Backbone as CSV, one residue per row, in Angstrom:
resi,resn,N_x,N_y,N_z,CA_x,CA_y,CA_z,C_x,C_y,C_z
1,MET,0.932,-1.287,0.176,0.059,-0.126,-0.006,0.809,1.381,-0.032
2,CYS,0.195,2.360,-0.166,0.832,3.782,0.006,0.077,4.875,1.162
3,GLY,0.874,4.732,2.009,0.058,5.392,3.035,0.871,6.719,3.707
4,ARG,2.046,7.062,3.201,2.615,8.001,3.517,3.513,8.841,2.067
5,TYR,3.660,9.811,1.585,4.541,10.454,0.873,5.177,11.790,1.161
6,SER,5.758,12.282,-0.199,6.407,13.801,0.155,6.246,14.561,-0.954
7,LEU,5.973,15.688,-1.071,6.157,16.543,-2.486,6.588,17.896,-1.744
8,THR,8.129,17.890,-1.968,8.951,18.820,-1.997,9.690,19.846,-2.438
9,THR,9.270,19.451,-4.096,9.640,19.951,-5.169,9.066,21.608,-5.155
10,PRO,9.991,22.331,-5.713,9.565,23.552,-5.958,8.429,23.810,-7.111
11,VAL,7.396,24.831,-7.185,6.704,24.779,-7.721,6.856,24.734,-9.057
12,ASP,7.886,25.748,-9.480,8.538,25.494,-11.231,8.673,24.119,-11.344
13,GLY,9.171,23.242,-10.773,9.503,21.862,-11.319,8.223,21.162,-11.648
14,ILE,7.445,21.244,-10.565,6.153,20.376,-10.751,5.482,21.254,-11.805
15,ARG,4.810,22.292,-12.141,4.510,22.878,-13.308,5.652,22.239,-14.234
16,LYS,6.444,22.203,-14.540,7.517,21.805,-15.951,6.932,20.254,-16.293
17,LEU,6.974,19.534,-14.817,6.894,17.925,-15.323,5.043,17.742,-16.072
18,PHE,3.891,18.469,-15.141,3.289,18.428,-15.805,2.223,18.966,-16.341
19,GLY,3.080,19.945,-16.673,2.226,20.873,-17.959,0.943,21.817,-17.825
20,PHE,0.981,22.434,-16.713,-0.016,23.451,-16.455,0.110,24.592,-16.019
21,SER,-0.420,25.694,-16.260,-0.042,26.981,-15.998,-0.345,27.317,-14.347
22,GLN,-1.669,27.188,-13.922,-2.056,27.643,-12.380,-1.684,26.430,-11.561
23,ILE,-1.184,26.522,-10.357,-0.840,25.820,-9.241,-0.878,26.446,-7.954
24,PRO,-1.515,26.198,-7.031,-1.549,26.619,-5.789,-0.363,26.776,-5.123
25,ASN,-0.358,27.609,-4.362,1.031,28.170,-3.566,1.210,27.031,-2.566
26,LEU,2.207,26.236,-2.872,2.263,24.944,-1.826,3.724,25.163,-0.863
27,PRO,3.644,24.307,-0.001,4.721,24.578,1.055,5.102,23.335,0.701
28,ALA,6.550,23.068,1.104,7.148,22.150,1.392,6.744,21.021,2.118
29,ARG,5.907,19.585,1.698,5.477,18.571,2.354,6.500,17.529,2.594
30,TYR,6.672,17.083,3.832,7.563,15.799,3.996,6.954,14.575,4.680
31,ASN,5.619,14.692,5.160,4.637,13.564,5.906,3.627,13.902,5.435
32,ILE,3.048,13.552,4.039,1.781,13.636,3.698,0.982,12.199,4.090
33,ALA,-0.144,12.499,4.712,-0.748,11.800,5.026,-2.468,11.329,4.627
34,PRO,-2.891,10.565,5.048,-4.061,10.094,4.616,-5.018,11.156,5.287
35,THR,-6.446,11.687,4.674,-7.199,12.768,4.774,-6.787,14.333,4.819
36,GLN,-5.702,14.214,4.329,-4.932,15.282,4.015,-5.384,15.907,2.606
37,ALA,-5.398,16.971,2.715,-5.431,18.107,1.230,-4.404,17.639,0.441
38,VAL,-4.264,17.506,-0.825,-3.019,17.030,-1.614,-3.068,17.472,-2.865
39,LEU,-2.215,17.578,-3.984,-2.349,18.478,-5.105,-2.551,17.414,-5.669
40,ALA,-3.470,17.182,-6.970,-3.737,16.162,-7.748,-3.627,17.235,-9.158
41,VAL,-3.568,16.320,-10.349,-3.945,16.901,-11.889,-5.055,15.889,-12.688
42,ARG,-5.911,16.700,-13.114,-6.773,16.216,-13.992,-6.664,16.692,-15.281
43,ARG,-7.549,16.310,-16.744,-7.738,17.036,-17.827,-8.729,17.389,-17.814
44,ASP,-9.338,18.646,-18.225,-10.389,19.280,-18.667,-10.684,19.779,-19.636
45,ASP,-11.396,20.428,-19.961,-11.676,21.452,-21.250,-10.526,21.996,-21.748
46,GLN,-9.782,22.732,-20.729,-8.542,23.764,-21.061,-7.279,22.760,-21.208
47,GLY,-7.383,21.275,-21.351,-5.771,20.819,-20.908,-5.710,20.297,-19.614
48,ARG,-4.691,20.116,-18.867,-4.570,19.815,-17.588,-4.365,20.807,-16.751
49,SER,-5.295,20.680,-15.687,-5.150,21.414,-14.744,-4.744,21.212,-13.087
50,ALA,-4.586,21.573,-12.200,-4.250,21.065,-11.065,-4.998,21.337,-9.936
51,PHE,-5.640,20.334,-8.734,-6.595,20.936,-7.876,-6.207,20.163,-6.812
52,MET,-6.697,20.501,-5.475,-6.505,19.993,-4.374,-7.723,19.328,-4.043
53,ALA,-7.376,17.817,-3.546,-8.407,16.924,-3.113,-7.853,15.914,-1.841
54,ARG,-8.709,16.256,-0.892,-8.986,15.007,0.361,-8.511,13.606,-0.082
55,TRP,-7.310,13.254,0.540,-6.794,11.947,0.263,-7.550,10.860,1.047
56,GLY,-8.309,10.108,0.034,-9.015,8.814,0.774,-10.465,9.235,-0.239
57,LEU,-10.678,8.232,-1.072,-11.757,8.745,-2.100,-12.907,8.566,-1.317
58,ILE,-13.936,9.473,-1.474,-15.514,9.163,-1.134,-16.313,8.890,-2.532
59,PRO,-16.694,7.440,-2.586,-17.844,7.291,-3.722,-19.026,8.219,-3.782
60,SER,-19.014,8.938,-4.886,-20.118,9.924,-4.883,-21.452,8.941,-4.249
61,TRP,-21.977,7.907,-4.367,-23.054,7.414,-3.607,-22.857,7.096,-2.167
62,SER,-21.621,7.360,-1.712,-21.807,7.123,-0.399,-22.715,7.831,0.553
63,LYS,-23.151,7.742,1.502,-23.928,8.341,2.807,-23.131,8.686,3.800
64,ASP,-21.788,8.045,3.987,-20.726,8.273,5.235,-19.346,8.648,4.521
65,PRO,-19.052,9.863,4.853,-17.792,10.457,4.222,-16.773,9.815,5.236
66,SER,-17.037,9.003,6.171,-15.825,8.550,6.965,-15.215,7.145,6.209
67,ILE,-15.757,6.642,5.085,-15.582,5.660,4.379,-14.275,6.101,3.554
68,GLY,-13.855,7.598,3.425,-12.685,7.953,2.540,-11.423,7.240,3.306
69,ALA,-11.412,7.538,4.694,-10.442,7.132,5.498,-9.918,5.487,5.022
70,LYS,-10.830,4.812,4.801,-10.128,3.257,4.089,-10.064,3.206,2.894
71,MET,-10.250,4.599,2.031,-10.010,4.097,0.637,-8.708,5.224,-0.109
72,ILE,-7.708,5.483,0.714,-6.581,5.912,0.558,-6.154,4.848,-0.983
73,ASN,-6.280,3.851,-1.356,-5.397,2.958,-2.117,-6.702,2.388,-2.838
74,ALA,-6.087,2.473,-4.255,-7.142,1.254,-4.775,-6.568,0.726,-5.966
75,ARG,-6.703,-1.095,-5.394,-5.943,-2.089,-5.793,-5.926,-2.216,-7.716
76,ALA,-4.953,-1.925,-8.142,-4.798,-2.362,-9.839,-6.058,-3.384,-10.268
77,GLU,-5.420,-4.686,-9.680,-6.334,-5.808,-10.061,-7.697,-5.967,-9.901
78,THR,-8.400,-5.069,-9.188,-9.900,-4.759,-8.811,-10.673,-3.335,-9.286
79,VAL,-9.644,-2.559,-9.751,-10.340,-1.003,-9.632,-10.992,-1.114,-10.579
80,GLN,-11.404,-1.856,-11.428,-12.359,-1.987,-12.628,-13.426,-2.350,-12.599
81,GLU,-13.552,-3.501,-11.222,-14.889,-4.314,-10.657,-15.593,-3.196,-9.464
82,LYS,-14.376,-2.997,-8.493,-15.130,-2.269,-7.421,-15.885,-1.323,-7.296
83,PRO,-17.057,-1.258,-7.101,-18.168,-0.310,-6.790,-17.440,0.713,-6.441
84,SER,-16.373,0.965,-5.588,-16.064,2.631,-4.865,-15.520,2.928,-5.826
85,PHE,-14.462,1.985,-6.956,-13.666,2.958,-7.891,-14.039,2.611,-9.585
86,LYS,-14.948,1.939,-9.870,-14.943,1.407,-10.780,-15.500,2.757,-11.950
87,THR,-16.296,3.764,-11.146,-16.864,4.733,-12.034,-15.811,5.741,-12.169
88,ALA,-14.781,5.849,-11.232,-14.029,6.848,-11.157,-12.886,6.521,-12.257
89,PHE,-12.564,5.031,-12.223,-11.549,4.643,-13.206,-11.919,4.768,-14.847
90,ARG,-13.665,4.558,-14.853,-13.939,5.250,-16.246,-13.823,6.934,-16.757
91,ARG,-13.899,7.252,-15.997,-14.080,8.932,-16.207,-13.497,10.059,-15.254
92,ARG,-12.720,9.438,-13.976,-12.028,10.609,-13.456,-10.735,10.101,-13.146
93,ARG,-9.616,9.704,-13.746,-8.432,9.634,-13.431,-7.672,10.698,-13.479
94,CYS,-6.659,10.657,-12.513,-5.962,11.906,-12.336,-4.525,11.212,-11.885
95,LEU,-3.520,12.313,-11.923,-2.085,11.783,-11.817,-2.323,12.740,-10.158
96,ILE,-1.003,12.089,-9.552,-0.533,12.757,-7.857,0.493,12.713,-8.055
97,PRO,1.264,14.090,-7.921,2.790,14.305,-7.920,3.274,14.169,-6.458
98,ALA,4.411,13.564,-6.203,5.404,13.047,-5.260,6.650,13.426,-5.751
99,ASP,7.488,13.126,-4.972,9.136,13.022,-5.275,9.519,11.923,-3.966
100,ALA,8.879,11.252,-3.016,9.035,10.307,-2.660,8.000,9.390,-1.885
101,PHE,8.034,8.383,-1.587,7.273,7.766,-0.533,7.825,6.728,0.897
102,TYR,6.838,6.453,1.506,7.194,5.804,2.531,6.740,3.965,2.781
103,GLU,7.254,3.559,3.138,6.886,1.885,3.715,7.376,1.436,4.822
104,TRP,6.952,0.504,5.451,7.170,0.175,7.015,7.551,-1.156,6.639
105,LYS,9.085,-1.570,7.329,9.039,-3.106,7.547,9.345,-3.386,8.664
106,THR,9.069,-4.418,9.419,9.379,-4.584,10.567,10.596,-5.383,11.018
107,ILE,11.558,-4.733,11.889,12.534,-4.925,12.159,12.738,-5.234,13.560
108,GLY,13.486,-6.482,14.113,13.536,-6.447,15.582,12.347,-6.285,16.447
109,GLY,11.087,-6.627,15.578,9.723,-6.306,16.540,9.079,-4.798,16.254
110,ALA,9.949,-3.843,15.982,9.047,-2.746,15.613,9.236,-2.416,14.113
111,LYS,8.098,-1.210,13.959,8.037,-1.233,12.191,9.003,-0.338,12.105
112,GLN,9.855,-0.133,10.771,10.759,1.050,10.311,10.332,1.337,9.340
113,PRO,10.411,2.633,9.018,9.949,3.675,7.684,11.134,3.312,7.040
114,PHE,10.919,3.775,5.547,11.786,3.437,4.663,11.185,4.587,3.780
115,ARG,12.550,5.495,3.674,12.021,6.375,2.106,12.797,6.233,0.647
116,ILE,11.447,6.196,0.022,11.790,5.711,-1.603,11.566,6.735,-2.634
117,ALA,12.419,6.905,-3.291,12.635,7.923,-4.314,13.469,7.775,-5.470
118,PHE,13.550,8.510,-6.454,14.333,7.925,-7.550,15.451,8.487,-7.295
119,GLU,16.409,7.631,-7.843,17.958,8.095,-7.759,18.116,9.817,-7.967
120,ASP,17.607,10.556,-8.681,17.859,11.696,-9.200,17.174,12.684,-8.053
121,ALA,16.454,11.953,-7.381,15.388,12.995,-6.148,14.330,13.518,-6.705
122,THR,13.926,13.503,-8.059,13.164,14.156,-9.198,11.473,13.977,-9.110
123,VAL,10.861,14.931,-9.132,9.430,14.822,-8.879,8.568,13.563,-9.846
124,PHE,7.874,12.967,-9.644,7.135,11.833,-10.570,5.678,11.674,-10.187
125,ALA,4.590,10.627,-10.883,3.444,10.816,-10.509,3.006,9.275,-9.952
126,PHE,1.915,9.413,-9.465,1.175,8.171,-9.078,0.153,8.312,-9.960
127,ALA,-0.257,7.439,-10.736,-1.606,7.232,-10.799,-2.916,7.257,-9.741
128,GLY,-3.613,7.838,-10.035,-4.880,8.379,-9.364,-6.173,8.196,-9.720
129,LEU,-7.306,8.399,-8.844,-8.224,8.426,-9.101,-9.070,9.793,-8.256
130,TRP,-10.035,10.470,-8.761,-10.774,11.230,-7.886,-12.171,11.604,-7.914
131,GLU,-12.732,11.636,-7.076,-14.728,11.782,-6.833,-14.994,13.326,-6.632
132,ARG,-16.343,13.034,-6.946,-16.609,14.245,-6.299,-17.956,14.036,-5.408
133,TRP,-18.027,14.448,-3.850,-18.710,13.707,-2.923,-19.581,15.095,-2.766
134,GLN,-20.893,15.011,-2.469,-21.720,16.190,-2.291,-22.272,15.769,-0.666
135,GLY,-21.883,16.850,0.101,-22.195,16.780,1.700,-24.035,16.970,1.846
136,ALA,-24.214,17.019,2.884,-25.670,16.939,2.814,-25.942,18.392,3.307
137,ASP,-24.999,19.161,3.618,-25.403,20.955,3.200,-25.226,21.431,1.487
138,GLY,-24.889,20.412,0.518,-24.664,20.963,-0.790,-23.291,21.255,-0.996
139,SER,-22.093,20.942,-0.127,-21.047,21.520,-0.827,-20.802,20.108,-1.242
140,ASP,-19.611,20.432,-2.209,-18.955,19.679,-2.736,-17.364,19.225,-2.385
141,VAL,-17.142,17.835,-2.024,-16.171,17.303,-1.492,-15.233,17.209,-2.448
142,GLU,-13.854,17.283,-2.955,-13.051,16.186,-3.938,-12.219,15.304,-3.130
143,THR,-12.171,13.912,-3.380,-11.255,13.281,-3.001,-10.559,12.457,-3.906
144,CYS,-9.483,12.041,-3.604,-8.542,11.154,-4.313,-8.277,9.592,-3.725
145,SER,-7.420,9.004,-4.668,-7.276,7.654,-3.990,-5.745,7.374,-4.991
146,ILE,-4.606,6.282,-4.672,-3.416,5.882,-5.237,-3.904,4.831,-5.639
147,VAL,-3.529,4.937,-6.835,-3.648,3.299,-7.374,-2.490,2.582,-7.019
148,THR,-2.586,1.197,-6.533,-1.475,0.175,-6.126,-1.364,-1.004,-6.764
149,THR,-0.158,-1.874,-7.437,0.053,-3.113,-8.033,1.081,-3.603,-7.077
150,GLU,1.499,-4.498,-7.482,2.848,-5.793,-6.839,3.948,-4.808,-6.960
151,ALA,4.259,-4.893,-5.959,6.125,-4.406,-5.927,6.874,-4.900,-7.083
152,ASN,7.544,-4.110,-7.209,8.785,-4.440,-8.350,10.083,-5.197,-7.964
153,ALA,11.156,-5.651,-8.506,11.990,-6.425,-7.762,12.566,-5.752,-6.711
154,THR,13.012,-4.583,-7.183,13.770,-3.145,-6.426,13.128,-3.522,-4.750
155,LEU,11.803,-3.261,-5.003,11.101,-3.143,-3.436,10.577,-4.520,-2.977
156,ALA,10.300,-5.321,-3.771,9.569,-6.345,-3.092,10.264,-6.961,-1.807
157,ASP,11.263,-6.762,-1.000,12.104,-7.304,-0.053,11.204,-6.287,1.330
158,LEU,10.905,-5.241,0.454,10.653,-3.860,1.457,9.061,-4.097,1.949
159,HIS,8.159,-4.378,0.643,6.826,-4.619,1.008,6.287,-5.020,-0.399
160,HIS,4.849,-5.693,-0.267,4.509,-6.573,-1.327,3.729,-5.736,-2.350
161,ARG,3.833,-4.344,-1.758,2.629,-3.578,-2.768,3.279,-2.141,-3.088
162,MET,3.327,-1.557,-4.229,3.654,-0.268,-4.630,2.759,0.823,-5.482
163,PRO,2.968,2.004,-5.241,2.298,2.800,-6.162,2.308,2.560,-7.454
164,VAL,1.639,2.798,-8.347,1.638,3.257,-9.814,2.530,4.147,-9.959
165,ILE,3.431,3.953,-10.580,4.313,5.108,-10.861,3.986,5.209,-12.387
166,LEU,4.191,6.483,-12.875,3.600,6.826,-14.317,4.922,7.733,-14.700
167,ASP,5.623,7.275,-16.030,6.645,8.253,-16.643,5.834,9.031,-17.319
168,SER,6.190,10.453,-17.547,5.601,11.322,-18.632,4.798,11.046,-19.900
169,ASP,5.362,9.954,-20.521,4.734,9.386,-21.499,3.870,8.658,-21.344
170,LEU,3.279,8.903,-20.370,2.334,7.511,-20.057,1.111,8.732,-19.486
171,PHE,1.127,9.860,-19.276,0.222,10.562,-18.512,-0.984,11.034,-19.421
172,GLU,-0.745,11.249,-20.704,-2.108,11.388,-21.177,-2.912,9.915,-21.413
173,THR,-2.153,8.984,-21.408,-3.136,7.643,-21.759,-3.747,7.537,-20.389
174,TRP,-3.316,7.807,-18.982,-3.931,7.794,-17.981,-4.864,8.924,-17.737
175,LEU,-4.642,9.810,-18.264,-5.693,10.822,-17.875,-6.914,10.952,-18.906
176,SER,-6.381,10.295,-20.161,-7.735,10.489,-21.137,-7.765,9.024,-21.740
177,GLY,-6.845,8.683,-21.911,-6.720,7.177,-22.868,-8.185,6.393,-22.392
178,PRO,-8.253,5.242,-23.518,-9.472,4.632,-23.183,-9.071,3.252,-21.952
179,GLU,-10.207,2.875,-21.928,-9.808,2.099,-20.386,-9.094,0.654,-20.730
180,ASP,-8.752,0.198,-21.779,-8.113,-0.449,-21.857,-6.365,-0.019,-21.929
181,ALA,-6.187,0.984,-22.586,-4.881,1.546,-22.541,-4.617,1.829,-21.201
182,ALA,-5.502,2.738,-20.133,-5.208,3.027,-19.014,-4.863,2.142,-18.126
183,ALA,-5.750,0.757,-18.228,-5.101,-0.078,-17.461,-3.844,-0.880,-17.832
184,ALA,-3.874,-0.701,-18.943,-2.185,-1.251,-19.123,-0.812,-0.725,-18.607
185,THR,-1.449,0.385,-18.173,-0.107,1.218,-17.544,0.080,0.637,-15.965
186,MET,-1.010,0.200,-15.683,-1.195,-0.126,-13.964,-0.103,-1.734,-13.711
187,GLN,1.201,-1.025,-14.004,1.919,-2.435,-13.419,3.279,-1.851,-12.448
188,PRO,3.881,-2.759,-12.131,4.951,-2.244,-11.004,6.163,-1.802,-12.256
189,TYR,6.446,-0.767,-11.458,7.478,0.225,-12.225,8.802,-0.186,-12.563
190,THR,9.098,-0.074,-14.384,10.308,-0.651,-14.923,10.778,-0.004,-15.740
191,GLY,10.563,1.337,-15.499,11.188,2.270,-16.253,12.197,2.782,-16.158
192,PRO,13.053,3.575,-16.920,14.708,4.152,-17.013,15.207,4.369,-15.640
193,ARG,14.295,5.042,-14.814,14.551,5.997,-14.045,14.894,4.170,-12.740
194,ILE,15.781,5.120,-11.669,16.336,4.094,-10.989,15.963,4.175,-9.409
195,LEU,14.780,3.583,-8.680,14.297,3.616,-7.219,15.208,3.089,-6.292
196,THR,15.361,3.942,-5.223,16.350,3.551,-4.137,15.734,3.770,-3.149
197,TYR,16.000,3.171,-1.840,15.243,3.599,-0.509,16.324,3.150,0.366
198,HIS,16.028,3.703,1.987,17.321,4.085,2.647,15.666,4.457,4.194
199,PRO,16.801,3.551,5.273,15.826,3.830,6.595,15.449,5.163,7.072
200,ILE,14.916,5.573,7.570,14.645,7.175,8.408,14.317,7.282,10.013
201,SER,13.949,8.191,10.030,13.563,8.437,11.383,12.241,7.890,11.918
202,ARG,11.962,7.278,12.895,10.368,6.711,13.445,9.868,7.926,14.116
203,ALA,10.198,9.122,13.587,9.344,10.470,13.825,8.423,10.739,12.498
204,LEU,8.685,10.146,11.599,7.755,9.525,10.543,6.093,9.218,10.949
205,ASN,6.421,8.336,11.814,5.172,7.764,12.692,4.120,8.792,13.298
206,ASP,4.324,9.784,13.415,3.351,10.920,14.064,3.436,11.810,12.555
207,VAL,2.250,12.009,12.420,1.724,12.803,10.994,2.148,14.457,11.386
208,ARG,2.409,14.848,12.811,2.594,15.992,13.204,3.979,16.500,12.849
209,ASN,5.041,15.441,12.444,6.140,15.653,12.328,6.320,16.027,10.797
210,ASP,6.855,16.815,10.719,6.730,17.277,8.617,7.993,18.086,8.491
211,ASP,9.058,17.778,8.367,10.046,18.420,8.212,11.253,17.984,7.367
212,SER,12.388,18.269,6.778,13.467,17.904,6.237,14.298,16.483,6.873
213,SER,14.299,16.800,8.140,14.855,15.547,9.029,14.340,14.408,8.499
214,LEU,13.035,14.025,8.001,12.706,13.061,7.570,13.558,12.582,6.241
215,THR,14.216,13.028,5.676,14.745,12.681,4.467,15.801,11.818,5.108
216,ASP,16.788,12.245,5.993,17.736,11.971,6.408,17.642,10.557,6.748
217,PRO,19.345,9.688,6.137,18.927,8.336,6.487,19.527,7.815,8.025
218,VAL,19.273,6.533,8.352,19.549,6.635,9.734,20.422,5.398,9.656
219,THR,20.892,5.026,10.771,21.767,3.700,10.643,21.219,2.531,11.671
220,LEU,20.600,1.638,10.922,19.767,0.744,11.900,20.299,0.489,13.171
221,ASP,21.355,0.229,13.594,21.510,-0.464,14.866,21.825,0.971,15.701
222,GLU,21.300,2.118,15.038,21.487,3.275,15.919,20.059,3.279,16.323
223,ILE,19.116,2.979,16.153,17.796,3.117,15.641,17.345,2.470,17.587
224,PRO,16.947,3.390,18.283,16.826,3.033,19.809,15.262,1.926,19.794
225,GLU,15.520,1.028,20.430,14.318,0.090,20.442,12.949,0.660,20.831
226,PRO,11.886,0.427,20.628,10.585,1.090,20.998,10.444,0.402,22.624
227,ASP,9.694,1.374,23.002,9.695,0.843,25.040,8.529,-0.575,24.843
228,PRO,9.148,-1.555,25.888,8.205,-2.573,25.976,6.759,-1.914,26.154
229,ALA,5.930,-3.299,25.839,4.448,-2.757,26.010,4.220,-2.962,27.812
230,PRO,3.495,-2.273,28.286,3.151,-2.385,29.508,2.816,-3.625,30.160
231,LYS,2.651,-4.411,31.308,2.243,-5.560,31.623,0.930,-5.517,31.953
232,LYS,0.296,-6.716,31.818,-1.092,-6.506,31.642,-1.046,-7.011,33.326
233,LYS,-2.449,-6.683,34.031,-2.502,-6.760,35.407,-3.382,-7.960,35.472
234,PRO,-3.146,-8.875,36.580,-3.713,-9.930,36.432,-5.401,-9.891,36.304
235,THR,-6.182,-10.732,36.183,-7.360,-10.534,35.892,-8.013,-11.895,35.957
236,ASP,-9.612,-11.768,36.841,-10.241,-13.449,37.034,-10.586,-13.620,36.062
237,GLN,-11.239,-12.580,34.882,-12.069,-12.611,34.039,-11.147,-13.058,32.605
238,LEU,-12.167,-14.020,31.767,-11.322,-13.969,30.560,-11.651,-13.134,29.528
239,SER,-10.806,-12.745,28.647,-11.224,-11.806,27.764,-12.212,-12.602,26.511
240,LEU,-12.806,-11.912,25.994,-13.384,-12.187,24.979,-12.847,-11.906,23.263
241,PHE,-11.722,-10.924,23.792,-11.429,-10.169,22.338,-9.964,-10.413,22.481
């Protein structure tokens, strides 16, 4: 899955890759988390345009917006059939700019975060889906999800899934191409650029931490072990859970 990522690239670099003129004034973000507002790119009558969407897709038919927290990723293998995503796949595909993402691996009994980025540290695009959901007060909320697929050979030892990453020559196919052509792009990344990863501080685990120190490599044997879980008090009753 993909549950955290970063976008720290200056606005000019984002605009150059994605080919639109207007973009919100964005601060560098090192720890983007679900339910936060994120930058996305779609095609409209004027060409490509940038917009902000809440990360966690809410289907237009849903009565409960809290479902979005569970819809941060859409599996490539089922996105064309799953009711929550199939309409968005047909009509509302988008690109989600990023310059790194994070995965966790259990090491020594604790989950260790790793930062994954291209070797040249440049911005890239996740394949995404977006929806427009209308609240009870009539207001529109635009939301999005990141499409995931099986991990490629580089990342397989770290996690069994990865986001679908699209090189620029596939942007239009994903945004506005026919469904079969768009579906063919949902593959583990095997493009010309090289993905690398390194362990980082467990400060990433707290979404309130959002600064450049989260990019710094750490040495695994220097990472303190988490505090042991508190001992349970004796009880005369059996737990049902």
